[in-house]
VEXDREN-2710 file (C-alpha; in Angstrom, 1 decimal):
% VEXDREN-2710
k/r/px/py/pz
1/MET/119.5/32.2/61.7
2/ARG/121.9/32.2/58.7
3/ARG/121.3/29.4/56.3
4/LEU/124.1/27.0/55.4
5/GLY/125.7/27.8/52.0
6/CYS/128.3/26.5/49.6
7/LEU/131.9/27.8/49.5
8/LEU/132.9/29.4/46.3
9/PRO/134.9/26.7/44.5
10/VAL/137.0/28.9/42.4
11/PHE/138.4/30.6/45.4
12/VAL/139.0/27.4/47.3
13/ALA/140.8/26.0/44.2
14/VAL/143.2/29.0/44.3
15/TRP/144.2/28.6/47.8
16/ILE/144.3/24.8/48.3
17/GLY/147.5/24.7/46.2
18/LEU/149.1/27.3/48.6
19/LEU/148.2/25.7/51.9
20/PRO/150.1/22.6/53.3
21/THR/148.0/19.6/54.4
22/GLY/148.2/17.3/57.3
23/PRO/148.3/17.7/61.1
24/SER/151.9/19.2/61.1
25/PHE/150.8/22.3/59.3
26/ALA/151.9/24.7/62.2
27/THR/155.5/23.5/61.9
28/ASP/155.4/23.5/58.1
29/ALA/153.8/26.9/57.7
30/ASN/155.6/29.4/55.6
31/LEU/156.0/32.5/57.8
32/LYS/158.4/34.3/55.6
33/THR/155.7/36.8/54.4
34/PRO/152.8/38.5/56.2
35/GLU/150.5/36.8/53.7
36/GLY/151.8/33.4/54.7
37/ALA/151.3/34.1/58.4
38/VAL/147.7/35.2/57.8
39/ALA/147.1/32.0/55.7
40/ALA/148.5/29.9/58.5
41/TYR/146.3/31.6/61.1
42/VAL/143.1/31.1/59.1
43/ASP/144.1/27.5/58.3
44/GLY/144.5/26.8/62.0
45/VAL/141.0/28.2/62.7
46/ALA/139.5/26.1/59.9
47/ARG/141.2/23.1/61.4
48/GLN/139.8/24.0/64.8
49/ASP/143.3/23.6/66.2
50/PHE/144.2/26.2/68.8
51/LYS/147.8/25.0/69.1
52/ALA/148.2/25.6/65.4
53/ILE/146.8/29.1/65.7
54/VAL/149.1/29.9/68.6
55/ALA/152.1/28.5/66.7
56/VAL/151.8/31.3/64.2
57/THR/151.4/34.1/66.7
58/PRO/154.3/35.9/68.6
59/VAL/153.1/34.8/72.1
60/ASP/156.5/33.6/73.3
61/ASN/158.5/36.4/71.7
62/MET/156.1/39.1/72.9
63/SER/156.1/37.7/76.5
64/LYS/159.9/37.7/76.6
65/GLY/160.6/40.9/74.6
66/PHE/158.0/43.2/76.1
67/ASP/159.7/46.6/76.8
68/PHE/157.8/47.8/79.9
69/VAL/159.7/51.1/80.2
70/PHE/159.3/52.0/76.5
71/SER/155.6/51.0/76.5
72/VAL/154.7/53.2/79.6
73/SER/156.8/56.1/78.4
74/ARG/155.2/55.9/74.9
75/LEU/151.6/56.1/76.4
76/GLY/152.6/58.5/79.2
77/ALA/150.8/56.3/81.7
78/LEU/150.6/52.8/83.1
79/SER/147.4/51.0/82.0
80/PRO/145.7/48.5/84.4
81/THR/145.8/46.0/81.5
82/ALA/149.4/46.5/80.5
83/PRO/151.7/43.5/80.5
84/VAL/154.2/43.2/83.3
85/PRO/157.9/43.8/83.0
86/SER/159.6/40.8/81.4
87/SER/162.3/40.8/84.0
88/HIS/161.6/37.4/85.6
89/PRO/160.3/34.0/84.3
90/LEU/157.2/34.4/86.5
91/PHE/156.3/37.6/84.7
92/VAL/157.1/36.2/81.3
93/GLU/154.7/33.3/82.0
94/ILE/152.0/35.8/83.2
95/ASN/152.4/37.8/80.0
96/LYS/152.2/34.6/77.9
97/ALA/149.0/33.6/79.6
98/THR/147.6/37.1/78.9
99/PHE/148.5/37.0/75.3
100/MET/147.2/33.5/74.8
101/ALA/143.9/34.6/76.3
102/GLN/143.8/37.5/73.9
103/ILE/144.2/35.0/71.0
104/GLY/141.4/32.9/72.3
105/GLN/139.1/36.0/72.5
106/GLN/140.0/36.8/68.9
107/VAL/139.1/33.3/67.7
108/ARG/135.9/33.4/69.7
109/ILE/134.8/36.7/68.2
110/LEU/135.8/35.5/64.7
111/THR/133.6/32.4/65.2
112/TYR/130.7/34.4/66.6
113/GLY/130.9/36.9/63.8
114/LEU/130.9/34.2/61.1
115/MET/128.0/32.3/62.6
116/THR/125.7/34.8/64.3
117/THR/124.5/38.4/64.1
118/SER/124.4/38.7/67.9
119/LYS/124.6/42.1/69.6
120/ILE/127.7/41.0/71.4
121/LEU/129.5/41.7/68.1
122/ASP/128.9/45.4/68.7
123/GLY/130.1/45.1/72.3
124/LYS/126.6/45.0/73.7
125/TYR/124.7/42.6/75.9
126/ASP/122.4/40.2/74.0
127/VAL/119.4/39.5/76.2
128/MET/118.2/35.9/75.8
129/ASP/116.4/33.2/77.8
130/ALA/117.4/29.5/78.1
131/ASP/115.8/28.7/74.8
132/GLY/117.8/31.5/73.1
133/ALA/121.0/30.4/74.8
134/ALA/120.3/26.8/73.6
135/GLU/119.7/28.0/70.1
136/PHE/122.9/30.1/70.2
137/ALA/124.9/27.1/71.3
138/ARG/123.3/24.9/68.6
139/VAL/124.4/27.4/65.9
140/VAL/127.9/28.2/67.2
141/ARG/129.7/24.9/66.5
142/ALA/133.5/24.4/66.1
143/ASP/133.0/21.8/63.3
144/ARG/131.4/24.5/61.1
145/LEU/134.8/26.3/61.0
146/ALA/135.9/23.6/58.5
147/GLY/133.9/25.6/56.0
148/LEU/136.2/28.6/56.4
149/SER/138.6/29.4/53.6
150/LEU/141.0/32.2/52.7
151/VAL/140.2/34.0/49.4
152/LYS/142.8/36.7/49.3
153/VAL/145.2/38.7/51.5
154/GLY/146.1/42.3/50.6
155/ILE/147.7/45.5/51.9
156/PRO/145.1/47.8/53.4
157/ASP/145.1/51.4/52.0
158/PRO/148.8/51.4/51.0
159/ALA/149.1/55.1/51.0
160/ALA/147.9/55.4/54.6
161/LEU/149.8/52.3/55.8
162/ASN/153.1/53.7/54.4
163/ASN/152.7/57.3/55.4
164/GLU/155.2/58.7/57.8
165/ARG/153.0/58.6/60.8
166/ASN/151.9/55.0/60.4
167/GLN/155.4/53.9/59.7
168/ALA/156.6/55.6/62.9
169/ASN/153.8/53.9/64.9
170/ALA/154.7/50.5/63.3
171/THR/158.3/51.0/64.4
172/LYS/157.2/51.8/67.9
173/LEU/154.8/48.8/68.1
174/ALA/157.6/46.5/67.0
175/LYS/160.0/48.0/69.6
176/THR/157.4/47.6/72.4
177/TYR/157.4/43.9/71.9
178/GLY/161.0/43.3/70.9
179/ALA/160.2/42.7/67.3
180/ASP/162.1/43.7/64.2
181/ALA/159.1/45.1/62.3
182/SER/155.4/45.3/62.2
183/THR/152.8/45.7/59.4
184/GLN/149.1/45.1/58.6
185/ARG/147.1/43.1/56.2
186/LEU/143.5/42.5/55.1
187/ALA/142.0/39.1/54.6
188/LEU/139.0/38.2/52.5
189/LEU/137.3/35.1/54.0
190/SER/134.7/32.8/52.5
191/PHE/132.3/31.0/54.9
192/GLU/129.2/29.1/53.9
193/GLY/128.6/31.1/50.8
194/LEU/129.3/34.5/52.4
195/GLN/132.3/36.7/52.3
196/PHE/133.9/38.6/55.2
197/VAL/136.8/40.9/55.7
198/VAL/139.1/40.8/58.7
199/GLY/142.2/43.0/59.5
200/PHE/145.4/41.7/60.9
201/THR/148.4/43.3/62.6
202/LEU/151.7/41.3/62.3
203/LEU/155.1/41.3/64.0
204/ARG/158.3/40.0/62.5
205/TYR/161.0/38.4/64.6
206/GLY/164.0/37.5/62.5
207/ASP/162.8/36.1/59.2
208/ASP/159.4/35.0/60.5
209/TRP/156.1/37.0/60.4
210/THR/153.5/36.2/63.1
211/VAL/150.0/37.4/63.7
212/MET/149.8/39.7/66.7
213/SER/146.1/40.6/66.5
214/GLN/143.0/40.2/64.4
215/THR/142.7/43.9/63.7
216/SER/144.0/46.7/61.4
217/SER/144.1/50.3/62.5
218/VAL/144.4/51.7/59.0
219/ALA/141.7/49.7/57.2
220/ALA/138.4/51.5/57.1
221/GLY/135.4/49.1/57.3
222/THR/137.1/46.6/59.7
223/ASP/136.4/46.2/63.3
224/SER/138.6/47.2/66.3
225/LEU/137.4/44.1/68.2
226/GLY/138.4/41.7/65.3
227/VAL/134.8/41.0/64.3
228/PRO/134.6/39.8/60.7
229/ARG/132.4/42.1/58.6
230/ARG/130.3/41.1/55.6
231/VAL/131.8/42.4/52.3
232/THR/131.7/42.0/48.6
233/LEU/134.7/41.2/46.5
234/GLU/134.4/44.6/44.8
235/ALA/134.3/46.4/48.2
236/PHE/137.3/44.4/49.4
237/GLU/139.3/45.4/46.4
238/GLU/138.5/49.0/47.0
239/MET/139.9/48.7/50.5
240/LEU/143.2/47.7/49.0
241/LYS/143.5/51.0/47.0
END
């Protein structure tokens, strides 16, 4: 089991001045930049406030703006897990429930990745008995998330992110969900004396950036499931080059 540690005070001091305080953070969040959206997402997790997390995601816009025809034609097939056409309020609500569930799964995997080294982080079954399950539940506690802080947000591998192919894919992703643009970011997190890297994909609607997923397709060293990975500050900086 991982021992409790201390947060790095110099990093906390840097970011406390950038993050609003108080329970109304979700409505006060500055979403005008991708970095602000990532900061808002992480802050919501640290506050253990699912509503605040959802508030900085594009759940509503994605549900209403999903372009079913474009999505299917882009893939050349209809996936069993694809959202339904946004042609009726019933379907919009079904999409919303699906997207909210995906956010919940992201926060769950982030929490497990910060607090455990379970095999489930690799998509495998973790065999355990009742005592093992009780120990897992003892270690995985929402209140521990208060020790989470954001150290830095950066652009992953700018040359790769900005190449023609990835820019074309970013445009297609935005169109799929009725957004104006999409991009990716890397976040360096501090938790109980350890540092982790997580990728993010974001969508912009109008002037506001929102966190679509806890993944980055261009950042080597990140996880496709959104699992936070241990990293040093030096290694994180290399991921931004």
